[in-house]
N, C-alpha and C positions, 0 to 999 in steps of 0.2 A: 520134435519140434525144440529148439533151444530158446525157451521164454523163460523173462524173467518174474517169478509172482513176487518174490520178497527177496531180502538178502538175511545173511547171518555172517557178516566177518567178524574176525577179531583182533585185539589189540586198538579198539577204539573206544571203548566203555558202551553203554547201554545204548540200545536200540529204539527207535521211536518212529511211530508211523504216522502219516497221514492219508489221504485216499488214494493218490497215487504215489508218494516220495517215502522212503525208507531215510531217515536223517540220522545222524551223529554228531556230539559235540565234542570237538578237541582244541582246546586252549579256546583263544578268541574267533574259532572256526567252528562253521556248520558243515559237514559233508551231507550232500543231499543227491540222492541216490533213485534215479527215475527210475520205476519199474513199468511192466507192461500191461497193468492192469487200467482198466477203461472204468470209469463212473458215469453214471448219469441219474437223473432224479434221485442227487444224493446217496446211491448205493453203487456197491461196487458189481458189476454185471459179467465182470471177466476178464481176459488177459488178450491182448491184440500182439502179435509179433513184431518188433521194431518199435514201437509206439513208444517207449521209452526212450530210445535213443534218437529218434525224431523229435521229441519235446526239449530233452536235454540241449543238442546239437542247436535247434534253432532257436533255442532261447539263448547260446552263446553267442550266434550270430545277430540275435537283433539287442544282445546287452553290448555288443560291441560297436554296431551301430547307433547307438543312443545314448551313449556314456556321456556326451558334450551336453544333454540335455539337462540329466538329473544322476549322480552318482547312484551304481548300481553295486549288489553284493558280490558279483564274479572274481573271482579270485584267481582261480585257473579250472582248469577241465581236464584232469589226468587222465580220463575214460569217457568212450562215448556217453555212458550212460551215469556220469558223476559231474557234478558241481562241488568244489571246494569255495565256498560263500563266506563273506564276512559274516559273522553273528551279529544280528538285529534283534531288539524286539518290536514284534509285529504290531502294527496299529490296527485295531478292529474294527477297519473298513476297507470296503471294496472299493475302489472308484471306477465306476463302469462310466465309459464314455460310448456315447451312441453317436453319430453320423446319417441315422435313417430310423425311422419310427417302423417297427416292428417287432415279432417276437410274438409269444403264447403264454410266457410262464407267468406266474404272479408279479413279479418283479418287472416285467416290460413294459415300456409306456403303452403301444397300439393296444393292447387290451384294455386300458381305461379310458385312452382315447376313443375308442368303439363307443364304449358307456355313456359317453358324452361329457366326459373332463376335460378339462382345457386348461388347470392348472393341477400339473402332476411331478410330484419332487421338486414342489415349491418354484417351478417353471411354468410358466405362460404360452402355452401352444397355439399357434394360429389355427383359426376356421380353416376346413376344406381339405384338409389332410388325407393322401390316401394311404393303404396299407406299404410298406415298404418305398415309400416316398422318400428322399433326401431331405433331409433337415436343412431351412437357411444356414445353422452353422451346430457344429457338434456340442454335445449337452453332454454336463455329468449328473449321474443319476445314481446316487453313492447308495449302498447298501451296508447292513451290519455284517459281521465277518462270523458265520455262528458256527459254535463248535458243535453244534447239534440240529439237524431241522432244518428248515429251509430259513433264507436271509432274509431279512425286512429291511423294507424302504428308509430311507433316512433323506432329509433336506440339509442344506447347509445349516440353516438357522438351528436346526436341532441340535448337530453336531457339535456345534458351539455351546448353543446352553445347557446342554448335559455334558459337556466340558470332556468326549472323548478326546479330543485331543486340542492343544490350545489353537487358537485362531490363526496364529503369523503359521504355526506349522501346516495347518490346512488349506492356507493360503498357497503354501509352496508347494503342496499336493494337486493342488487345482493346477496352477500352471505347467508344471511337469506332466501331470495326465494329459493337457489339452497339445502340448508340446510333443511327445511321445505318440500321441494319434495323428497328429500331423505328419510325423516322420515315416510313421507307419503307413500312411493312408497313400505319399508318394511314392515307396518302395514298391508295395504292393501294386498300387495302379499302372507301374513302368513293367509289371511282371504280369498281367493280367488279369489281378484280382483286385475284388472289389474291401477293404476291410470295414464291416460293416459296426459291431460294436465290439468292444472287449473289456476287459478288466483287469487293473492292476493295483498291487498290493504294496504297500510300502512297511516301511519298519524303520526304527532310531539306532543307531550305534550306539556306542559307548561314550561317546562324546555329545548324543543328541544328536547328530546331523541325520540328514533324511536320505533312506537308501530304497531303491526300486527293489524289490526282493522277490521270491517266488518265481513268474515264470513271466512271458512277454510274447505276445503276439503269435500264441500256440493255437491249433486246432482246438487245445483243450479250454481255454481262455478267449478265443475267439471266435466271431461267425467270417465267413469270408463268400463272397459271392463271385462267380465268373462275371468280369468284365464286358465280354464279348456281349452276352446275352443280354445284358440286363433290363436295356433301355427298349427292347422288344419287348420283353416278356413283360416290363412294369406295364408301358403301352396297353396290352393284351389283356391285363390285371391276372396274369399266370405268376405264381412263384416265384421267383429267382432262383436258378441254378447254383444249390448251394455248395460249400467246398470242404466241409469243415464235418464234426461229427453230428452234426443234425439230421441226417439221415437215420442215422442210430437210433436217435430218441425217436423218429419217425416211426422207424421198425417196431418197435417197444408200442407205443401208442395205437397205433392200429391193432396191435395186439390185448390194447385194454389194460397195457400196464404204464402206470405213470409212480410209482415208487412205493407203492403198496403190496403187501403180499409176495410172494415167492416171483422174479423174474423169470419169464420163458428162457431156456437154454438158447445163447445163439448157435448156429448151424456152422459149420466149416464156412459154406460159401460167403457167408455173411461175416467171418472172421477176417477171410481174405481181402473181400471188398475193402474193409476199414483198415486193413492193415497198408493196403495199396494206396488208399486213397490220403494216408498220412504222409507217406511217403512221395506223395504226387507234390502234395501242400510244399514239402520240404524242397522237393526241385522247382518248383515255380518260385519260390518267394527267393531261394541262393542262387537258383540257377547253376545249382549242382546236383547228382545223383548222391543218394544216402552212403557215407562211404562202407565199404564192405568189409567185413571181420570174419575171422576163422570161424567156421561152423562148425569145428571139431573142438573146441576150446572152452570148456565150459563157465558160463557167463560168470557167475562169482565166483570162481577162482581167479577169472581174469580182474575181478575188480579189486579183488583182496589185493592181489599181485601190483597192480597200477597204483593202487594207494598207497600200499608200502613203501614204493619206490619215491612215491612222492611228498610222504609224508614223514 
């Protein structure tokens, strides 16, 4: 099976690695290569065929659809797994936008609400909300962008007080994040999906201008529910049909794994199901099937060739 675990291309300097991306710096650009690595609980759990292509091409779709809201990093996409991006200094804040009260992680709002908290992330929530209910309006619940370990909650006041970013820039980030979420929600709704929540990452270019970076509205950075069954399932008190990688987290959680120790090995049938789900999300959002590629051509050689031509 032709899976991209990592790359070792030549002519572009030293390789750097994130959780799912390998990247190189060339002049004022950053070459982002999205691999098939999959992570959850801040751990690399394995490799999913075609996942890298889905994330990269889906981000290309969304960057094109939202560039009039905020400038983004994308310069070109010379290969299905590669984005040539403007280099930017990352801002160490994840802008998490939530349209619904849900979630089970330490940074989610439902866990705190269920315990009786009504001011969460500095935001006041009304009484009587139920899990998975749509919020009166989307809210921003920022977190730190941790180099290692788990992200931590932040409030707007803490961000300004700690001078993590100037207030003027943070105000731009808030406006952009809400605009992106509104655009994403409308497009998803048209295509049978609910954009439940998502995260956006921003950086500053060499002139100090705000840029949207990383990825946008992918199954890795967002949660999606099936629109057609949401109301009925919510009324019945049943969990919505998720259409992202949440079911992978649940598979591990049911086996007692939440990031500590050695993770169980993914069986082949689960790998196939995850791969299909990523491709199905791509199809639902874009209306197109994932472009076919030559199976007899090694991915790393293809990337080397396409980048050499492009740059």
